[in-house]
C-alpha positions as CSV (number, residue, x, y, z in Angstrom):
1,M,-6.5,23.6,14.5
2,F,-2.7,23.0,14.3
3,K,-0.4,25.5,13.0
4,K,2.6,23.3,11.8
5,I,2.8,19.6,11.3
6,L,5.8,17.4,11.0
7,I,5.5,14.6,8.4
8,A,7.5,11.7,9.6
9,N,7.7,9.8,6.3
10,R,8.6,9.9,2.7
11,G,7.3,9.1,-0.8
12,E,3.7,9.3,-1.9
13,I,2.1,9.2,1.5
14,A,4.3,12.1,2.6
15,V,3.0,14.0,-0.5
16,R,-0.6,13.0,0.2
17,I,-0.4,14.4,3.8
18,L,1.3,17.6,2.5
19,R,-1.6,18.4,0.2
20,A,-4.2,17.8,2.9
21,C,-2.3,20.2,5.1
22,R,-2.0,22.7,2.4
23,E,-5.6,22.7,1.9
24,L,-6.3,23.2,5.6
25,G,-3.9,26.1,5.7
26,I,-1.4,24.2,8.0
27,Q,2.4,24.7,7.4
28,T,4.3,21.6,6.8
29,V,7.7,20.2,7.7
30,A,9.3,17.3,5.9
31,V,12.3,15.2,7.0
32,H,14.6,13.3,4.5
33,S,17.5,10.9,4.5
34,E,20.6,11.7,2.3
35,V,19.2,10.1,-0.8
36,D,15.9,11.7,-0.4
37,R,17.2,15.2,-0.5
38,T,15.6,16.0,-3.9
39,S,12.3,13.9,-3.3
40,L,9.0,15.4,-4.2
41,H,7.8,15.7,-0.6
42,V,10.9,17.7,0.2
43,R,10.3,20.1,-2.7
44,L,6.6,20.6,-1.6
45,A,7.1,21.2,2.0
46,D,7.4,24.6,3.6
47,E,10.5,23.4,5.5
48,S,12.7,20.4,5.3
49,Y,15.5,18.9,7.5
50,P,18.0,16.2,6.9
51,I,17.9,13.4,9.5
52,G,20.7,11.0,8.5
53,A,22.0,8.4,6.0
54,A,19.9,6.3,3.5
55,A,19.4,3.3,5.8
56,S,16.1,3.6,7.6
57,R,17.5,2.8,10.9
58,E,19.8,5.8,10.6
59,S,17.1,8.3,9.4
60,Y,13.3,7.6,9.3
61,L,13.4,5.2,12.2
62,R,15.3,7.6,14.6
63,I,12.7,9.0,16.9
64,D,15.3,11.1,18.6
65,K,16.1,13.0,15.4
66,L,12.4,13.3,14.5
67,M,11.8,15.0,18.0
68,D,14.8,17.2,17.5
69,V,13.4,18.5,14.2
70,A,9.8,19.0,15.6
71,N,11.2,21.1,18.4
72,Q,13.6,23.1,16.3
73,S,10.9,23.9,13.7
74,G,8.1,24.6,16.2
75,C,5.7,21.9,15.1
76,D,2.7,21.3,17.3
77,A,1.8,17.9,15.7
78,L,3.3,15.0,14.0
79,H,1.8,12.7,11.2
80,P,3.5,9.2,10.9
81,G,1.9,8.2,7.6
82,Y,2.2,4.4,7.2
83,G,5.2,2.1,7.6
84,F,8.3,3.1,9.4
85,L,7.3,4.2,13.0
86,A,3.6,4.5,12.2
87,E,2.7,1.6,14.5
88,N,5.5,1.9,17.1
89,P,4.1,3.0,20.6
90,A,7.3,4.7,21.3
91,L,6.7,7.5,18.8
92,P,3.4,8.6,20.4
93,R,5.0,8.4,23.8
94,A,7.9,10.6,22.6
95,C,5.5,13.0,21.2
96,A,3.6,13.3,24.4
97,D,6.9,13.8,26.3
98,A,7.7,16.6,23.9
99,G,4.3,18.3,24.1
100,I,3.6,17.4,20.5
101,T,0.2,16.0,19.3
102,F,0.6,12.6,17.6
103,I,-2.0,12.2,14.8
104,G,-3.0,8.7,15.4
105,P,-4.0,6.5,18.3
106,S,-2.4,6.4,21.7
107,A,0.4,4.3,22.7
108,E,-1.8,2.3,24.9
109,A,-4.4,1.6,22.0
110,M,-1.4,0.6,19.7
111,E,-0.3,-1.8,22.2
112,A,-3.8,-3.3,22.9
113,M,-4.7,-3.5,19.3
114,G,-1.6,-3.2,17.1
115,S,0.0,-6.3,18.6
116,K,-1.3,-9.4,16.9
117,T,-1.6,-11.4,19.9
118,A,-2.9,-8.6,22.1
119,G,-5.4,-7.7,19.3
120,K,-6.7,-11.3,19.2
121,Q,-7.1,-11.4,22.9
122,L,-9.0,-8.2,22.8
123,A,-11.2,-9.4,19.9
124,R,-12.1,-12.6,22.0
125,R,-13.1,-10.3,24.9
126,A,-15.2,-8.2,22.4
127,E,-16.8,-11.3,21.1
128,V,-15.3,-10.8,17.6
129,P,-14.8,-14.2,15.8
130,T,-11.0,-15.1,15.6
131,V,-9.0,-17.7,13.7
132,P,-8.0,-20.6,15.8
133,G,-4.4,-20.0,17.2
134,T,-2.2,-19.1,20.0
135,S,-3.0,-15.9,22.0
136,E,0.6,-15.3,23.2
137,P,3.8,-15.2,21.5
138,I,6.0,-18.3,21.5
139,E,9.7,-18.1,22.0
140,N,10.5,-21.9,22.2
141,P,10.4,-23.6,18.7
142,E,9.9,-27.1,20.2
143,E,6.9,-25.9,22.1
144,A,5.6,-24.2,19.0
145,Q,6.1,-27.2,16.9
146,A,4.1,-29.4,19.3
147,L,1.2,-26.8,19.2
148,A,1.3,-26.9,15.5
149,R,1.0,-30.8,15.4
150,G,-2.0,-30.5,17.7
151,M,-3.7,-27.8,15.7
152,G,-3.1,-29.6,12.4
153,Y,-1.2,-28.3,9.4
154,P,-1.2,-26.2,7.4
155,I,-0.4,-23.5,10.0
156,L,0.8,-19.9,9.8
157,L,3.7,-18.3,11.6
158,K,3.2,-14.6,12.0
159,A,5.5,-11.9,13.5
160,I,4.1,-10.2,16.6
161,A,5.3,-6.7,15.2
162,G,4.5,-5.1,11.9
163,G,2.9,-6.4,8.7
164,G,3.2,-6.4,5.0
165,G,4.0,-10.1,5.1
166,K,7.1,-9.7,6.9
167,G,8.0,-12.5,9.3
168,M,5.1,-14.6,8.0
169,R,5.5,-18.2,6.7
170,V,2.9,-20.9,5.7
171,V,4.0,-24.2,7.1
172,P,2.4,-27.1,5.2
173,S,3.9,-30.0,7.3
174,D,5.9,-30.9,10.3
175,A,9.1,-31.5,8.2
176,A,9.0,-27.8,7.1
177,F,8.5,-26.3,10.6
178,A,12.1,-25.8,11.7
179,S,13.3,-23.9,8.7
180,A,10.2,-21.8,8.5
181,W,10.4,-20.9,12.2
182,R,14.0,-19.7,11.6
183,D,13.1,-17.7,8.5
184,A,10.1,-16.1,10.1
185,A,12.0,-15.1,13.3
186,S,15.0,-13.7,11.4
187,E,12.9,-11.8,9.0
188,A,10.8,-10.3,11.8
189,F,13.9,-9.3,13.8
190,N,15.4,-7.6,10.7
191,A,12.3,-5.8,9.9
192,F,10.9,-4.8,13.3
193,G,13.6,-5.6,15.8
194,D,11.4,-8.2,17.4
195,S,11.8,-11.8,16.5
196,R,8.7,-13.2,18.5
197,V,6.1,-15.0,16.4
198,F,2.7,-16.8,17.1
199,I,0.8,-19.6,15.4
200,E,-2.5,-19.5,13.5
201,K,-4.5,-22.1,11.7
202,Y,-4.1,-21.4,7.9
203,L,-7.3,-21.0,6.1
204,V,-7.2,-22.3,2.5
205,G,-8.4,-19.8,-0.1
206,P,-9.9,-17.1,2.1
207,R,-10.7,-13.5,1.0
208,H,-9.0,-10.5,2.8
209,I,-11.6,-8.0,3.8
210,E,-10.9,-5.0,5.9
211,I,-13.2,-2.5,7.6
212,Q,-12.2,1.2,7.8
213,I,-13.1,2.8,11.2
214,L,-12.9,6.2,12.5
215,A,-13.2,7.2,16.1
216,D,-13.0,10.6,17.9
217,A,-12.1,11.4,21.6
218,H,-15.8,12.1,22.4
219,G,-17.1,8.4,22.2
220,R,-18.1,8.3,18.5
221,C,-16.8,5.3,16.4
222,V,-18.0,4.6,12.9
223,S,-17.5,2.2,10.2
224,L,-16.9,3.4,6.6
225,G,-17.4,0.1,5.0
226,E,-15.1,-2.6,3.6
227,R,-12.2,-2.8,1.3
228,E,-11.5,-6.1,-0.7
229,C,-7.8,-6.7,-0.5
230,S,-7.5,-10.3,-1.6
231,I,-5.2,-9.8,-4.5
232,Q,-1.8,-10.2,-3.0
233,R,1.7,-11.3,-4.0
234,R,3.5,-13.0,-1.2
235,H,1.1,-11.5,1.5
236,Q,1.7,-8.0,0.0
237,K,-1.5,-6.1,-1.3
238,V,-1.3,-5.1,-4.9
239,V,-4.9,-4.4,-5.9
240,E,-7.7,-3.1,-3.6
241,E,-11.4,-2.3,-4.2
242,A,-14.5,-1.0,-2.5
243,P,-17.1,-2.4,-2.1
244,S,-16.1,-6.1,-2.1
245,P,-17.9,-8.0,-4.9
246,V,-19.0,-10.7,-2.6
247,I,-20.1,-8.8,0.7
248,T,-23.8,-8.6,1.2
249,P,-25.5,-5.6,3.1
250,D,-26.1,-7.9,5.9
251,L,-22.6,-9.1,6.2
252,R,-21.2,-5.6,5.7
253,R,-23.3,-4.6,8.8
254,K,-22.2,-7.5,10.9
255,M,-18.5,-6.9,10.1
256,G,-18.8,-3.2,10.6
257,E,-20.4,-3.7,14.1
258,A,-17.7,-6.2,15.0
259,A,-14.9,-3.5,14.0
260,V,-16.6,-0.8,15.9
261,R,-17.1,-2.9,18.9
262,L,-13.4,-3.9,18.8
263,G,-12.4,-0.2,18.4
264,R,-14.5,0.8,21.4
265,S,-13.1,-2.0,23.6
266,G,-9.6,-0.9,23.0
267,G,-10.4,2.8,23.5
268,Y,-9.3,3.5,19.9
269,V,-9.2,7.1,18.7
270,N,-8.4,8.3,15.1
271,A,-8.3,6.2,11.8
272,G,-7.8,2.5,12.0
273,T,-8.4,-0.6,10.0
274,V,-9.8,-3.9,11.3
275,E,-8.8,-6.8,9.0
276,F,-10.7,-10.0,8.6
277,L,-10.4,-13.3,6.7
278,V,-13.7,-14.5,5.1
279,D,-14.0,-18.1,4.1
280,A,-16.0,-19.6,1.2
281,D,-19.2,-19.8,3.2
282,L,-18.9,-16.0,4.2
283,N,-17.8,-16.7,7.7
284,F,-15.5,-13.8,8.9
285,Y,-12.6,-14.1,11.4
286,F,-10.6,-11.4,12.9
287,L,-7.0,-11.1,11.6
288,E,-5.5,-7.9,13.0
289,V,-5.8,-4.2,13.4
290,N,-3.6,-1.7,11.6
291,T,-3.3,1.3,13.9
292,R,-2.7,3.9,11.2
293,L,-3.7,5.1,7.8
294,Q,-3.6,2.3,5.2
295,V,-1.9,2.5,1.7
296,E,-5.4,1.7,0.3
297,H,-7.3,4.4,2.0
298,P,-8.0,6.3,-1.3
299,V,-10.6,3.7,-2.4
300,T,-12.7,4.4,0.6
301,E,-12.3,8.1,0.0
302,Q,-13.6,7.6,-3.5
303,V,-16.8,5.8,-2.5
304,T,-17.6,8.0,0.6
305,G,-16.5,11.4,-0.5
306,L,-14.6,11.8,2.8
307,D,-10.9,12.9,3.1
308,L,-9.4,10.5,5.7
309,V,-6.3,12.5,6.2
310,K,-8.1,15.7,7.0
311,L,-10.4,13.7,9.3
312,Q,-7.3,12.3,11.1
313,I,-5.9,15.7,11.7
314,A,-9.3,17.1,12.9
315,I,-9.8,14.2,15.4
316,A,-6.3,14.7,16.7
317,A,-7.1,18.4,17.2
318,G,-10.0,17.4,19.3
319,H,-12.9,17.8,16.9
320,R,-16.0,15.6,16.9
321,L,-16.7,13.4,13.9
322,P,-19.4,15.5,11.9
323,F,-21.4,12.4,10.9
324,A,-22.9,9.1,12.3
325,W,-22.3,5.7,10.8
326,E,-25.9,5.6,9.4
327,S,-25.2,8.7,7.4
328,I,-22.4,7.1,5.3
329,T,-23.7,5.8,2.1
330,P,-21.0,4.5,-0.3
331,R,-21.5,5.5,-3.9
332,G,-20.2,3.6,-6.9
333,H,-17.1,1.4,-7.1
334,A,-13.3,2.3,-6.7
335,M,-10.2,0.2,-7.3
336,E,-6.5,0.9,-6.6
337,V,-3.4,-0.6,-8.0
338,R,0.0,0.0,-6.5
339,L,2.7,1.0,-9.2
340,Y,6.1,-0.2,-8.1
341,A,9.6,0.2,-9.6
342,E,10.0,-3.5,-10.2
343,D,10.3,-5.9,-13.1
344,P,7.5,-8.5,-13.3
345,D,9.4,-10.3,-16.0
346,N,12.6,-10.7,-13.8
347,N,10.9,-12.1,-10.7
348,F,9.8,-8.6,-9.6
349,F,13.4,-7.5,-9.2
350,P,13.6,-3.8,-8.0
351,S,14.3,-1.4,-10.8
352,P,15.8,1.8,-9.2
353,G,17.2,4.5,-11.5
354,K,16.5,7.9,-12.9
355,I,13.1,8.6,-14.4
356,I,13.6,9.9,-17.8
357,S,10.1,10.8,-18.8
358,R,6.5,10.0,-17.6
359,H,3.0,10.5,-18.7
360,A,0.3,10.5,-16.1
361,P,-3.2,9.3,-17.0
362,T,-6.2,11.7,-16.4
363,G,-9.8,11.7,-17.4
364,P,-13.1,10.8,-15.7
365,G,-12.8,8.8,-12.6
366,I,-9.0,8.7,-12.4
367,R,-6.8,9.8,-9.5
368,L,-3.1,9.4,-9.1
369,D,-1.3,9.5,-5.7
370,E,2.4,9.7,-6.3
371,G,5.7,10.9,-5.0
372,I,7.7,11.1,-8.2
373,Y,8.6,13.5,-11.0
374,E,10.7,13.5,-14.3
375,G,14.4,13.5,-13.5
376,W,14.2,12.1,-10.1
377,T,16.3,9.0,-9.2
378,V,14.3,6.3,-7.5
379,P,16.6,5.0,-4.7
380,M,17.2,1.3,-4.0
381,D,17.1,1.8,-0.2
382,Y,13.3,1.8,0.4
383,D,10.1,0.2,-0.7
384,P,9.8,0.7,-4.5
385,L,6.2,2.0,-4.5
386,L,6.0,5.0,-6.9
387,S,2.4,5.7,-7.2
388,K,-1.2,4.6,-6.6
389,L,-3.5,4.7,-9.5
390,I,-7.1,4.8,-8.5
391,A,-10.3,4.5,-10.7
392,W,-13.8,5.2,-9.7
393,G,-17.0,4.3,-11.7
394,N,-20.7,3.8,-11.1
395,S,-20.2,0.1,-11.3
396,R,-17.3,-2.4,-11.0
397,E,-17.4,-3.0,-14.7
398,E,-17.1,0.8,-15.4
399,T,-14.3,1.1,-12.8
400,I,-12.2,-1.8,-14.5
401,A,-12.8,-0.2,-17.9
402,R,-11.4,3.1,-16.7
403,L,-8.5,1.6,-14.8
404,R,-7.6,-0.3,-18.1
405,R,-7.7,2.8,-20.0
406,A,-5.6,4.8,-17.5
407,L,-2.9,1.9,-17.5
408,D,-2.7,2.3,-21.2
409,E,-2.1,5.9,-20.9
410,Y,0.4,5.6,-18.1
411,S,4.0,5.6,-19.3
412,I,7.4,6.0,-17.7
413,T,10.9,5.6,-19.1
414,G,14.3,5.1,-17.4
415,I,13.0,2.4,-15.0
416,R,10.7,-0.7,-15.2
417,T,7.3,-0.9,-13.6
418,N,4.8,-3.5,-12.8
419,V,2.1,-2.0,-15.1
420,S,2.1,-5.0,-17.3
421,L,1.0,-7.1,-14.3
422,F,-2.1,-5.1,-13.8
423,R,-2.9,-5.2,-17.5
424,R,-2.9,-9.0,-17.1
425,I,-5.0,-9.1,-14.0
426,L,-7.6,-6.9,-15.3
427,T,-8.3,-9.2,-18.2
428,E,-8.5,-12.4,-16.2
429,P,-11.9,-14.1,-16.3
430,E,-11.7,-15.1,-12.6
431,F,-10.9,-11.5,-11.7
432,L,-13.7,-10.1,-13.7
433,R,-16.1,-12.4,-12.0
434,G,-14.8,-11.5,-8.7
435,E,-13.7,-15.1,-7.9
436,I,-10.4,-14.3,-6.0
437,H,-8.7,-15.2,-2.8
438,T,-5.5,-14.4,-1.1
439,K,-3.5,-16.9,-3.0
440,W,-5.0,-16.3,-6.4
441,L,-2.4,-14.0,-7.7
442,D,0.5,-16.3,-6.6
443,E,-1.3,-19.1,-8.5
444,L,-1.9,-17.0,-11.6
445,L,1.9,-16.0,-11.6
446,A,2.8,-19.8,-11.3
447,R,0.8,-20.7,-14.4
448,P,2.7,-20.8,-17.7
449,R,2.3,-17.7,-19.7
450,P,0.3,-18.3,-23.1
451,P,2.8,-18.3,-25.9
452,A,3.4,-15.2,-27.7
453,V,1.6,-14.9,-31.1
454,P,4.1,-15.3,-33.9
455,P,4.4,-12.6,-36.3
456,R,2.6,-12.9,-39.6
457,P,4.7,-13.9,-42.7
458,G,6.5,-11.2,-44.2
459,T,6.2,-8.8,-41.2
460,E,9.8,-9.0,-40.3
461,E,11.0,-8.3,-43.9
462,A,8.4,-5.4,-44.0
463,A,9.9,-3.9,-40.8
464,L,13.4,-4.1,-42.1
465,I,12.4,-2.4,-45.4
466,A,10.6,0.3,-43.4
467,A,13.7,1.0,-41.2
468,A,15.9,1.2,-44.3
469,L,13.7,3.7,-45.9
470,W,13.4,5.8,-42.8
471,H,17.2,5.8,-42.5
472,S,17.7,6.7,-46.1
473,S,15.1,9.5,-46.1
474,N,16.8,11.0,-42.9
475,S,20.4,10.6,-44.4
476,E,19.5,12.4,-47.5
477,G,18.5,15.4,-45.4
478,S,21.8,15.5,-43.4
479,S,24.1,18.3,-43.7
480,P,27.3,17.7,-45.8
481,G,29.5,17.8,-42.9
482,G,27.6,15.0,-41.1
483,G,25.9,17.2,-38.6
484,E,22.2,16.8,-37.6
485,S,19.4,16.2,-40.0
486,Q,17.8,19.4,-41.4
487,S,14.4,17.6,-40.8
488,A,14.1,16.1,-37.4
489,P,11.9,12.9,-37.0
490,S,8.2,13.7,-36.3
491,R,7.4,14.2,-32.7
492,W,4.3,12.0,-33.4
493,R,6.4,9.2,-34.5
494,L,8.9,9.4,-31.7
495,E,6.0,9.4,-29.1
496,G,4.4,6.4,-30.9
497,R,7.8,4.4,-30.8
498,R,8.2,5.4,-27.1
499,R,4.8,4.2,-26.1
500,Q,5.2,1.0,-27.9
501,V,8.5,0.3,-26.1
502,D,6.7,1.0,-22.8
503,R,4.0,-1.6,-23.7
504,V,6.4,-4.5,-24.5
505,P,5.4,-7.1,-21.9
């Protein structure tokens, strides 16, 4: 097993990897930008090194600086987490050149499967169903527009590199093509340094289902089942669950076999995710491969009892997978929500700032993966993901009930969060019935909100009287010199008022 691992990431995923290493007895090395100097992952690591300014391109995206730290600190392995350089083949190549083990797939497997066009070509060779579209990137917009006309609108423009909805545009008509092309190419270049895009037929109202695979270097590749990731805002997942409420055992087997077949065809080793679109008739089509650990991996861990990060590390160290596909029996139901520092009532505008206080939910079936603490200042330079709240239950209904309860217990002051969004989602009848698709949340947010219930007659006057009485009673206990009250307000009252403020929609 490795002795020391460099974690080339930040935030909650860096903390998640740190804790797995701690349990395995492996020393950890963190890296941080200038604004992350006091971050939780830095405080928890055995060692930490600065790697540059706040901008990602000057710090977390600098492979040369990561290699310098790995060599200086004596690391024998590197874990990339997700995002940043996790799907960049240049990082595993640099690790190989430096004699450091990369905890993830090889550069060749990344290129064969991580690229959306190369992945689609591989899927076709492996006889995995694919969405109609181009198999090569298109650099000429006139040629691309002609292909789109022949394919029929709506179509989807997608960046060759990266994910998370970056460089992706739905084009409803020929008139909208030129502007959508410019926006997709520009966004792709800014996010990934690669402006190339390709075209796919846009499926109306599909579900987004992904299969988690694990493969070792000894020829064993297994499926750990599916995750339902259809609840998305602007192509970014916000709620994930396992298992999917619509996938049958037979369809689960077929999708798992397709994912494993694809992994073996690409020579894949380590953890990966094969993503599919599933239409209303439960036909599935290959979408892409994420050649890394997913943000939503905890829901798979909760229903399988496996630790995917520890398995990643063991596979990279040359160990065999200790189980076969047939031995994996998912148990119960798990659901995850992504808690962001953003304001749902202000068009999800980022809400950086200092965390004054927080209360983390606990209790049966509740897990919280996070990278924050009281007194820490959330920077405005990175993705505003704070925490991932995960609930597990014996059934989907119990899981939703536990997640609702946990959201009611969760509170944070000093910044805004998107907790109110999840409280709304978890009460929607369509969601409760499992009748969702990839545009469902965008459509929900576009609907007018129901009018607020007006206060009952007399409640405003009663509130004013209560406030006056409270002020009077505290004033009477004040010192003659105008100092602090001899009798401080009840902590119970203060906590109650704080919780009510947090719950204002």
